[in-house]
N, C-alpha and C positions, 0 to 999 in steps of 0.2 A: 337550435335544434340539437337534440341529443343524438347519440350514436344510433339509436333505434328509430329515429324519424317519427312517423305518425303511427307507430305500432300500437300505442295505447288506445288511441281513438278507433283504429281499425279493429282491435281486439274487443273493445267494449261493445261496439255495434254488432260484431260477429257473434259474440256470446249472447247478446240480447235476442238476435234472430234465432240462434240455436235453441234458446230457452223457450221462445214462443212456439217454435216448430215441435219441440219435444212435448210440450203441454198439449198442443193440438193432436199430435200423434197418439198420445195416451188417452186423451179425452174421447177421441173418436175412433179408438182402436176397434176393429182391424181395418177400418176404411182405407188407410194409406199404406197397408202392407203390400210389398212387391209380390205379385202373383206370377206364377208361371216360370219362375227361376228357382231352382233348388237352393236352399239355404247354404249348402256346402259350396256352391258356385259363388254366391255373394261373399262368403267368408274368404274363399281363395282369391277372388279379385281384390277384396279389401286388404288382405295381407300383401298381395303383390304391389298394390298402390303404396302401402306404407313402407314396403321394402325399398321402393324407389325413392319415396319422399323423405324418409328419416335421414339417410345419408346426405341427401341434397341439403336439407335443413342444417345438419351438423357442419358440413363443409362451408356453406354460405355464412353461417353464424360465426364460425372461426375466422373466415376471411374478412368479414366486416369488422369484427373486434380488432383484429391485427391491423387492418388498414387505419382504423380510427385512432388506435394508440400511436401509430407511426405518422399520422397526419396526412394521409393520402386517401384518395377515393378508390375503393375496391373495384378493379377492372380485370383482374386475372382469374383463372380457374373457372368456377361456375359462373362468376360475374361476367366473364367473357362470352358465355353462351346465352345468358339471360339477364336482362336489365334489373329485374327484381326477383331473384330466385327464392327468397324467403316467403314473400307473399304468393308468388306463383306456385310454389310447392304446397303451401297451405290450401290454396284454392283448388288446385288440380290433382293433388296426390294424397297428402296426409289426411285432411279433413274428410274428403269423400271416402277414403279407405276405411276410416273409423266409422263413419255413418252407415256404411253398408252392413255392418253388424246388426243394426236396428231393423233391417229389412223394410225401410220406409222410403217411398219415393218422395214424400213431403220433406223429409230431412235432407234429401239430395238437392232441394231448392236453396238450402243454406249457402253452399259454395257459390251459387249464382248471385245471391244477395251480397256475399263477401266480395265478389268480383265487381259488382256495381259500386260498392262503397270504396273499394280500392281505387277505381277509376276516378272517383271524386276526390279522394285524399292525396293521391300520389303526386299531383301537381305541386302541392304545398311542400312535400318532401323534396322534390326535385329542385324547386326554387332555392 
């Protein structure tokens, strides 16, 4: 297992789901457009989610790099609060924040697919 665990498998599946959702969004546009919420609100929420997510990602990435180099398991800082902060951040903050800019509820299903894939793959990483 590398420092990044099952990240490659997780990323490949996540990008494939995103690509399929983007194609469906554009082929059947405007069927999946979020209605009833002003675009400015979606952008503000997206920016807020990214403002929370990006520092978590940076902190967690640094912590896991440092721990791996020094030969121990990262359990301090953000890892003391969340068992898998990089995956959790991607699923709950950063990716949904970015996807809100597209105004598509279909694209917001991608983080759900990411979560399902995460639950399948994470046991391999933890072992």
